[in-house]
C-alpha positions in Angstrom: 49.9 -7.6 -6.0 48.9 -11.3 -5.5 49.1 -12.9 -2.0 52.1 -15.2 -3.0 54.0 -12.3 -4.4 53.3 -10.2 -1.4 54.4 -12.9 1.0 57.7 -13.6 -0.9 58.5 -9.9 -1.0 57.7 -9.4 2.6 59.9 -12.4 3.6 62.8 -11.1 1.6 62.5 -7.7 3.1 62.1 -9.0 6.6 65.3 -11.1 6.2 67.1 -8.1 4.9 65.9 -5.9 7.7 66.7 -8.6 10.3 70.3 -8.8 9.1 70.6 -5.1 9.2 69.2 -5.0 12.7 72.3 -6.9 13.9 75.2 -4.9 15.2 77.0 -3.7 12.1 80.5 -4.7 11.4 83.1 -1.9 11.7 84.3 -2.5 8.2 80.8 -2.4 6.7 78.8 0.6 8.1 75.1 0.9 7.2 74.0 3.9 5.4 71.1 5.4 7.4 69.3 6.5 4.2 69.4 3.0 2.7 68.1 1.6 6.0 65.2 4.1 6.0 64.3 3.1 2.5 64.3 -0.6 3.3 62.1 -0.1 6.4 59.7 2.0 4.2 59.5 -0.8 1.7 58.8 -3.4 4.4 56.0 -1.3 5.9 54.5 -0.8 2.4 54.6 -4.6 1.7 53.0 -5.3 5.1 50.2 -2.8 4.4 49.6 -4.3 0.9 49.3 -7.8 2.4 46.9 -6.6 5.1 44.7 -4.8 2.5 44.6 -7.9 0.4 43.5 -10.2 3.2 41.0 -7.6 4.4 39.5 -7.3 0.9 39.1 -11.1 0.6 37.2 -11.2 4.0 35.0 -8.2 3.0 34.0 -9.5 -0.4 32.2 -12.4 1.2 30.4 -10.0 3.6 29.5 -7.7 0.7 27.9 -10.4 -1.4 25.9 -11.6 1.6 24.7 -8.2 2.4 23.6 -7.4 -1.1 21.8 -10.6 -1.6 19.5 -9.7 1.3 21.3 -11.4 4.2 22.2 -8.6 6.5 23.4 -10.7 9.4 27.2 -11.4 9.8 28.8 -14.6 8.8 28.4 -17.8 10.8 29.9 -18.1 14.3 30.9 -21.1 16.2 27.4 -21.7 17.7 25.0 -23.9 15.8 22.0 -21.6 16.1 21.8 -17.8 16.3 18.5 -16.1 17.1 17.8 -12.5 16.4 14.5 -10.6 16.3 12.2 -8.4 18.3 8.9 -8.1 20.0 6.9 -5.0 19.1 3.8 -3.3 20.5 2.4 -0.5 18.3 -0.6 1.8 18.4 -2.1 4.6 16.5 -5.0 7.1 16.4 -6.4 8.0 13.0 -8.8 10.9 12.6 -10.7 12.0 9.5 -8.8 9.7 7.2 -11.8 9.7 4.9 -11.3 13.6 4.7 -15.1 13.8 5.4 -15.4 13.6 1.7 -18.6 12.0 0.3 -18.5 8.8 -1.8 -17.1 9.1 -5.3 -18.7 8.1 -8.6 -17.3 4.6 -8.7 -20.8 3.0 -9.5 -21.7 5.6 -12.1 -24.5 7.1 -10.1 -24.4 10.8 -10.9 -25.9 13.1 -8.2 -25.9 16.8 -8.4 -26.2 16.7 -4.6 -23.2 14.8 -3.2 -25.0 14.4 0.1 -27.4 12.0 -1.5 -29.0 9.3 0.6 -28.0 6.6 -2.0 -26.0 4.1 0.1 -24.6 2.5 -3.1 -23.1 5.7 -4.3 -19.4 4.7 -4.6 -16.2 4.5 -2.7 -14.8 6.6 0.1 -11.2 7.9 0.2 -10.6 5.7 3.3 -12.8 3.6 5.6 -14.4 5.5 8.4 -15.7 4.5 11.8 -18.6 2.0 12.0 -20.5 4.3 14.3 -22.1 6.5 13.2 -20.6 5.6 9.8 -20.6 7.3 6.4 -24.3 6.8 5.7 -25.4 7.9 2.2 -22.4 10.2 1.7 -23.2 12.4 4.6 -20.3 14.0 6.5 -19.2 11.8 9.4 -19.3 13.7 12.8 -17.4 10.9 14.5 -14.1 10.3 12.7 -11.6 8.8 15.2 -10.3 5.3 15.0 -7.7 3.7 17.4 -6.1 0.3 17.7 -3.1 -1.5 19.2 -1.2 -4.4 17.5 1.8 -6.6 18.2 4.3 -8.8 16.5 7.0 -11.3 17.6 9.6 -11.6 14.8 12.1 -14.5 14.9 15.2 -14.4 12.7 17.0 -17.7 13.3 20.3 -18.7 11.6 21.4 -22.3 11.6 25.1 -22.6 10.9 25.5 -26.0 9.2 29.2 -25.3 8.9 31.5 -22.3 8.5 30.4 -21.9 4.9 26.9 -23.2 4.9 24.0 -21.7 6.8 20.1 -21.7 6.7 18.2 -18.5 7.5 14.5 -18.0 8.2 12.0 -15.3 9.2 8.9 -16.2 11.2 6.3 -13.8 12.7 4.1 -14.8 15.6 0.9 -12.7 16.1 1.9 -10.7 13.1 0.2 -7.3 13.4 -2.4 -8.9 15.6 -4.9 -6.3 16.8 -5.2 -6.5 20.6 -8.6 -7.9 21.5 -9.0 -10.0 18.3 -9.0 -13.8 18.2 -7.5 -16.2 15.7 -9.8 -18.7 14.1 -9.9 -22.1 15.8 -7.9 -20.8 18.8 -8.9 -20.7 22.5 -11.9 -23.0 21.9 -13.8 -20.7 19.6 -17.3 -21.9 19.0 -20.1 -20.8 16.7 -17.8 -18.4 14.8 -17.7 -17.3 11.2 -15.1 -15.2 9.6 -15.6 -11.5 10.4 -18.2 -12.1 13.1 -18.2 -11.9 16.8 -18.1 -15.1 18.7 -17.9 -16.8 22.1 -15.0 -18.8 23.3 -14.7 -21.3 26.1 -13.0 -20.6 29.4 -13.6 -16.8 29.4 -15.5 -15.1 32.2 -17.6 -13.2 29.6 -18.1 -16.1 27.2 -21.7 -15.1 26.5 -20.7 -11.8 25.1 -17.0 -11.7 24.4 -17.2 -9.3 21.4 -14.0 -10.8 20.0 -13.7 -10.5 16.3 -11.8 -13.0 14.2 -8.5 -11.8 12.7 -7.4 -12.3 9.1 -4.2 -14.2 9.6 -2.7 -17.2 11.3 -0.9 -17.1 14.7 2.3 -18.4 13.1 3.5 -17.0 9.8 6.7 -18.5 8.4 7.5 -15.9 5.8 11.1 -16.8 4.7 13.4 -19.7 4.6 16.6 -20.0 2.5 20.1 -21.3 2.5 23.4 -19.7 1.7 26.6 -21.5 0.6 29.9 -19.7 0.4 32.0 -21.0 -2.5 35.5 -19.9 -3.7 33.7 -18.0 -6.5 30.9 -16.3 -4.5 27.7 -16.8 -2.5 25.0 -19.2 -3.6 21.5 -18.6 -2.2 18.3 -20.6 -2.8 14.8 -20.6 -1.2 12.2 -18.0 -0.3 14.3 -15.0 0.6 14.0 -11.2 0.9 14.5 -9.1 -2.3 16.3 -5.9 -1.5 17.6 -3.1 -3.8 18.6 0.5 -3.7 16.3 3.1 -2.1 13.4 0.6 -2.1 11.0 2.0 -4.7 10.9 -1.5 -6.2 12.3 -3.7 -3.4 12.6 -2.1 0.1 14.7 -3.7 2.9 11.8 -3.5 5.5 14.0 -4.5 8.4 13.0 -1.6 10.6 10.9 -2.0 13.8 8.0 0.0 12.3 7.9 -1.7 8.9 5.1 -3.9 7.6 5.9 -5.1 4.1 8.8 -6.2 2.0 9.6 -7.9 -1.3 9.8 -11.7 -1.1 11.1 -13.9 -3.9 11.2 -17.7 -4.5 14.7 -17.4 -5.9 17.9 -19.1 -6.9 20.8 -16.7 -7.1 24.6 -16.5 -7.1 26.6 -13.4 -6.0 30.1 -13.5 -7.4 33.2 -12.2 -5.8 34.1 -8.7 -7.1 35.4 -8.7 -10.7 37.6 -6.0 -12.0 36.0 -4.0 -14.9 36.3 -0.6 -16.5 33.5 0.5 -14.1 35.4 -0.7 -11.0 35.2 -3.9 -9.0 31.7 -5.2 -9.7 29.8 -8.0 -8.1 27.6 -9.9 -10.6 24.4 -11.5 -9.3 22.4 -13.6 -11.7 19.1 -14.9 -10.4 15.9 -16.9 -11.3 12.6 -16.1 -9.6 9.5 -18.3 -9.5 6.3 -16.2 -9.1 3.6 -18.4 -10.6 3.0 -22.0 -11.8 0.5 -24.1 -13.7 -2.3 -26.1 -12.0 -1.1 -28.4 -9.3 -1.8 -32.2 -9.2 -1.9 -33.8 -5.8 0.1 -37.1 -5.2 -1.9 -39.7 -7.3 -1.8 -42.1 -4.3 -4.1 -39.7 -2.4 -5.8 -37.5 -5.0 -7.5 -38.1 -8.3 -8.1 -34.5 -9.1 -5.9 -31.5 -9.4 -7.0 -29.7 -6.3 -8.7 -32.2 -3.9 -6.1 -33.9 -1.8 -5.0 -34.6 1.8 -1.7 -32.7 1.8 0.3 -35.9 1.7 3.1 -36.7 -0.8 4.6 -34.5 -3.4 2.3 -32.3 -5.6 3.5 -31.4 -9.1 2.6 -29.0 -11.9 0.4 -30.2 -14.8 2.5 -28.6 -17.6 4.8 -25.6 -17.6 2.7 -23.2 -19.7 1.4 -21.6 -16.5 4.9 -21.1 -15.0 5.7 -17.4 -14.3 9.5 -16.8 -14.3 11.8 -13.8 -13.8 15.4 -13.9 -15.2 17.5 -11.2 -13.7 21.0 -9.8 -13.4 22.3 -7.4 -10.9 25.7 -5.6 -11.1 26.9 -3.6 -8.2 29.9 -1.9 -6.7 29.2 -1.8 -3.0 31.2 -0.8 0.1 30.5 -3.0 3.1 29.3 -1.2 6.3 32.8 -1.5 7.8 34.5 -0.1 4.6 32.1 2.8 4.5 32.7 3.6 8.2 36.4 3.5 7.8 36.4 5.8 4.7 34.2 8.4 6.4 36.4 8.3 9.6 39.4 9.0 7.4 37.6 11.9 5.8 37.4 10.2 2.4 34.4 9.9 0.0 32.6 6.8 -1.1 30.8 6.2 -4.4 28.7 3.1 -4.8 26.5 2.2 -7.8 24.6 -0.6 -9.4 22.0 -1.7 -11.9 19.7 -4.6 -12.5 17.8 -6.0 -15.5 14.8 -8.3 -15.3 12.8 -10.2 -17.9 9.4 -11.5 -16.7 7.2 -13.9 -18.6 3.9 -15.6 -18.1 2.4 -17.5 -21.0 -0.9 -19.0 -19.6 -3.2 -18.6 -16.6 -5.8 -21.1 -15.2 -8.5 -19.0 -13.6 -10.4 -22.1 -12.5 -7.5 -23.5 -10.6 -7.4 -20.3 -8.5 -10.8 -21.2 -7.0 -10.1 -23.4 -4.0 -13.7 -24.8 -4.2 -12.9 -26.4 -7.6 -12.4 -30.1 -7.3 -12.8 -31.3 -10.8 -10.0 -32.3 -13.1 -8.8 -29.4 -15.2 -8.7 -29.6 -19.0 -7.2 -27.6 -21.9 -10.4 -25.6 -22.0 -9.5 -24.1 -18.6 -6.4 -22.5 -19.9 -6.4 -18.8 -20.9 -3.5 -17.5 -23.0 -2.1 -14.5 -21.2 1.0 -13.8 -23.4 2.5 -11.5 -20.8 6.1 -10.3 -20.7 8.0 -7.2 -19.4 11.5 -5.8 -19.3 12.6 -3.7 -16.3 15.8 -1.9 -15.8 16.9 0.0 -12.6 19.9 2.3 -11.8 21.1 3.0 -8.3 23.7 5.5 -7.1 25.0 6.5 -3.7 27.6 9.1 -2.8 28.8 9.7 0.7 31.3 12.1 2.4 31.7 12.6 6.2 28.9 15.3 6.0 27.1 14.9 2.7 24.9 11.9 1.6 23.1 11.6 -1.7 21.3 8.5 -3.0 19.2 8.0 -6.2 17.2 5.2 -7.8 15.4 5.2 -11.1 13.5 2.4 -12.9 11.7 1.9 -16.2 9.3 -0.9 -17.1 8.3 -1.9 -20.7 5.8 -4.7 -21.1 3.0 -6.3 -23.1 -0.1 -8.4 -22.2 -1.9 -10.1 -25.1 -5.0 -11.0 -23.0 -5.9 -8.9 -19.9 -9.2 -10.9 -19.4 -10.1 -14.4 -18.3 -11.8 -15.1 -21.7 -9.9 -17.9 -23.5 -11.1 -16.5 -26.8 -10.0 -12.9 -26.4 -8.3 -11.6 -29.5 -10.1 -14.0 -31.9 -12.7 -11.5 -33.0 -15.7 -13.4 -31.8 -18.8 -11.6 -32.8 -20.8 -12.8 -29.8 -18.7 -10.7 -27.4 -20.1 -7.4 -26.1 -20.3 -4.7 -28.7 -17.4 -2.3 -28.9 -14.8 -4.4 -27.1 -11.5 -3.8 -28.8 -9.4 -7.0 -28.6 -6.0 -5.5 -28.6 -2.9 -6.1 -26.3 -2.3 -4.0 -23.3 1.0 -2.1 -23.3 3.0 -1.3 -20.1 5.1 1.8 -20.1 6.1 3.0 -16.6 8.9 4.7 -14.8 9.7 5.9 -11.2 12.5 7.6 -9.5 13.5 8.9 -6.0 16.3 11.0 -4.7 17.4 11.5 -1.0 20.0 13.9 0.2 21.2 15.0 3.6 23.9 17.3 5.0 25.2 17.3 8.6 25.2 21.0 9.5 26.6 20.0 12.9 28.3 16.5 12.7 26.3 13.9 14.5 23.9 16.6 15.8 21.9 18.5 13.2 21.1 17.1 9.7 19.2 18.8 7.0 17.7 16.7 4.3 15.6 16.8 1.1 13.7 14.0 -0.7 12.1 14.0 -4.1 10.0 11.2 -5.7 8.0 10.8 -8.9 6.0 7.9 -10.3 4.6 7.9 -13.8 0.9 8.4 -14.3 -2.0 7.4 -16.6 -4.7 9.7 -17.9 -7.4 7.1 -17.1 -9.7 8.2 -14.2 -8.5 7.2 -10.7 -5.0 6.5 -9.4 -4.8 2.7 -10.0 -3.4 1.5 -6.6 -6.6 -0.5 -6.1 -8.0 -0.9 -9.6 -10.8 -3.3 -8.4 -12.6 -0.4 -6.7 -13.9 1.2 -9.9 -14.2 0.8 -13.7 -14.3 -3.0 -13.4 -16.9 -3.5 -16.1 -14.9 -3.3 -19.3 -18.1 -3.3 -21.4 -18.7 0.3 -20.3 -16.7 3.4 -20.6 -14.8 4.7 -17.5 -16.5 6.6 -14.8 -15.1 10.0 -14.0 -14.8 11.7 -10.6 -13.4 8.5 -8.9 -10.5 8.0 -6.5 -9.5 4.6 -7.8 -9.9 2.7 -11.1 -8.4 0.4 -13.7 -5.9 2.2 -15.9 -7.1 0.7 -19.2 -10.6 0.3 -20.8 -11.4 -2.1 -23.6 -14.6 -0.2 -24.6 -12.9 3.1 -25.3 -9.7 1.7 -26.7 -7.4 2.7 -23.8 -5.0 -0.2 -24.1 -2.0 1.0 -22.1 -1.1 1.2 -18.4 1.3 3.9 -17.6 1.1 4.4 -13.9 4.1 3.1 -12.0 3.5 2.1 -8.3 6.2 2.4 -5.7 6.4 -0.6 -3.4 4.0 -0.2 -0.5 7.0 -0.6 1.8 8.4 2.7 0.6 6.7 5.3 2.9 7.7 8.9 2.6 5.1 10.1 5.2 2.8 9.1 8.0 -0.7 9.6 6.5 -1.2 10.3 2.8 1.1 8.0 0.9 1.5 5.5 3.8 -2.2 4.9 4.6 -4.7 6.8 2.4 -3.1 6.2 -1.0 -1.1 3.1 0.0 1.6 3.5 -2.7 3.1 6.4 -4.6 1.7 6.5 -8.1 0.7 9.1 -10.8 2.3 11.9 -8.8 5.4 13.6 -7.5 6.3 14.8 -4.0 8.9 17.0 -2.4 10.0 16.5 1.2 12.4 18.8 3.1 13.3 17.4 6.5 15.3 18.0 9.6 16.9 15.6 12.1 18.4 16.5 15.5 20.3 13.9 17.5 19.4 15.3 20.9 21.3 12.8 23.0 23.0 9.5 22.3 20.2 7.2 21.1 17.5 10.0 21.2 16.6 11.6 17.8 13.9 14.1 16.7 12.8 14.4 13.1 10.6 17.0 11.4 9.4 16.9 7.8 7.0 18.6 5.4 5.6 16.8 2.3 4.0 18.5 -0.7 2.3 16.1 -3.2 0.9 16.8 -6.7 -0.7 14.5 -9.2 0.6 14.3 -12.8 -2.8 14.4 -14.5 -6.1 16.2 -13.5 -8.1 13.3 -15.0 -6.8 11.0 -12.3 -8.1 13.0 -9.4 -11.7 12.6 -8.0 -12.3 16.3 -8.5 -13.0 15.9 -12.2 -16.6 16.4 -13.4 -18.5 13.1 -13.1 -20.3 13.6 -16.4 -17.6 14.9 -18.7 -14.3 14.3 -16.9 -13.4 17.9 -17.5 -11.9 20.2 -14.9 -10.2 18.8 -11.9 -7.0 19.7 -10.1 -3.6 18.1 -9.6 -3.0 19.6 -6.1 -3.2 16.6 -3.7 -2.1 17.9 -0.3 0.4 19.2 2.2 1.5 17.1 5.2 3.6 17.9 8.3 5.1 15.0 10.3 7.3 14.7 13.4 8.9 11.7 15.1 10.8 11.1 18.3 12.9 7.9 18.5 14.7 6.3 21.5 17.2 3.5 20.9 19.1 2.0 23.8 22.2 -0.2 23.8 20.3 -2.7 26.0 17.8 -3.8 23.4 14.9 -1.4 24.1 13.4 1.0 21.5 10.5 3.4 21.6 9.1 5.9 19.3 6.2 8.4 19.0 5.0 10.3 15.9 2.4 12.8 14.9 1.2 14.1 11.5 -1.4 16.2 9.9 -2.5 16.2 6.3 -4.3 19.1 4.6 -6.1 18.0 1.4 -6.0 20.4 -1.5 -8.2 21.0 -4.5 -7.7 17.5 -6.0 -10.3 16.3 -3.5 -12.9 19.0 -4.1 -16.3 18.3 -5.6 -17.8 16.0 -3.0 -18.7 18.1 0.0 -16.4 20.1 2.3 -13.3 18.2 3.0 -11.3 18.4 6.3 -7.8 17.6 7.3 -6.6 14.3 8.6 -4.3 13.8 11.5 -2.6 10.9 13.4 -0.8 9.9 16.5 1.4 6.8 16.5 3.7 5.1 19.0 5.7 2.0 19.4 7.6 -0.1 22.0 10.0 -2.8 21.1 12.5 -5.2 22.7 15.3 -6.3 20.4 17.4 -9.4 20.8 
C-alpha cells in the first residue's frame, strides 16, 4: 500500500468511525458486528501506515550502516564527537617457541644449534637480551610493553542530509616510553636509535627510542549525502563486509587494523526483487596511480617539490582501480532487536563482486630519493587483474545465531617482476627463468554459530575457518622473509616464503590470506602468524554474562595446515616429510563495560605448538597476558 492510498483509506475510515461514534438515532441502530469490523479495518490501516513510515526511516539508516557509517543520522548540533582513549598492555613469553632459525638463507646444518648467525628467520622476534644467538635456545623469553591511543570520530552535520565524517588517531599505539621524531626537542637522533632530548632531567642518558609513526594520524575523511534514491558517499572511508575475512569492521576497543578505501559509492534504497528487498551498492576504488608531477610553478621533476599547488598524474596507465557491486538484504539494529523481542527469526544475506585492474607500475617512482624526470623506460608492464566474489549469510532467532562468509578470487599477473622486458624471451636473463604469467586461485570461508543455553546468561559457540593454501614452502604471510631470489629454487624447511618460483615453473599463488583484523585467537593467528592462511581451524567457545556489563569468555582453538610442504618441519634438503599439525591454543577473557563510558578487559592464553614446528630443536609453548583500560565518549 502506498502512502497516499493509506492516508486516503485511513481518512475515510476515520470519518466513518467518527460518525458512528455519535449517539445513534433511534430509527437507525448500529449493528455491533459491523462496528467491530470497521474498527478492525481502521486499526489495520493505521498499522500499515506506521509500518510504511518506519520502513522509510529505517532504509536510510540501513544504507548508512552498510556503507561503513555506523553512527546515527545527523542531529541538530553542528559537530558530534565520539571516540575513546585506550591504554593497553601485554606480556608475551616464548613467542619464538624457542625454535632455532629456519632454512630461509639456504644454509643447511645437520646441527640446528649452529653458531651461524645468518642462518635464517625465527618464528617470532625474541628479546634483545640475551637474544637468539646462532640459533641457540633463548633462556630469557619474556617481553612486555604498554601502549596507548586517543581515537577521535568527529561528525560535521552540514545539514540534515549532508554530513562529513572523519577518524583520527593521536599517539596511535604509542609504546609508553618511546618518543616521536622531532618532538620534545630531540637532538642527535636517528631512526631506531636512542637519543637525548632537551628539558628532561636525564637528558644525558634518556634511553628513549624513536617510534615508527607520527603523533597525529588522520586515517579517514569522507562525506555522506542523503538523496531521495539513496546514500552517496565519497572520500577515504572504512570498507566493511560480513564476518570480516576480507574487510573487518575494526571498531572495537582492542582492534588495530581495518580495511580502508579511497572510494566513491552509492547505496540505493531497498529495491523489491525475487530475493527480497535488496540494497544495491555500486562503488569505485582508487588504490594506485601513476607517477605524480608536482605543480609546475614549484617543481620541474615528478618527485621533487615543495608541497604547494596541485600535483597530478603523468598518465593513467599506472592507475589501479576496483569496480565493485554489493547486493544485500539487511535488517537494521533496531529491526533485528524488535524481531528477536517478538520471538521472530531474521535472515539477512548479501554478495559482492569486484574487478581489480593494474596495467603498469613505476618502480623508480616508489623511491622517494629519486628526483629525476621519469621516462617511458621507467614503466614496467604489470598486466594484473583479478575477479573476487563473496557471499554472506546471517540467521538469527532469540537463542540461535549463525553467520557465514565465503570468498573466491581468480586473477592473473603478466609480470611479477620489476623487469620491463619480462616475457620477451631475452636470452641475457638468468638461465632457467620461465617467463610465464602468475595465476591467482584462492578461496576462504568462515562460520560462526552460537546458542544461548540460558538467555542472556550462558552462550555456547563454535567457529570454523579455512583459507586455501599453496604447496610452495612457507606460509606466504610475509613472502619477503624467504625465497626472494627467483633465480634459485625454493628453500625447504622455512616458516615464510614466496608462493611462486620462476626457476622451477611454479607460476601460481593459491594461498588466501584473511584480513589481519580477523583474529580468532590471542597468540598464534593474531601475533605469530599474523593472518589465517594455508590452514583450517576449529574453535569451540563459551560465554557467561556474570553480571550486567561483566562477561567471561573461554575458547579452545585447534589449527592445522593444509599442506605438509608449507610447514618448517619439512626436510631442508629434499622437502620431504613434515607435518600439518600446527598447534592447540586455550584463551580466556574477562570484559567489563559500564554505562558511564568506562571499559576494562583482561585476557590470558597459552599456545602449544605441535609437530609442524619440529626439526629445529626442542620447541616450547607460548603464553600471554593482556589487559586494557578505556574511556569512551
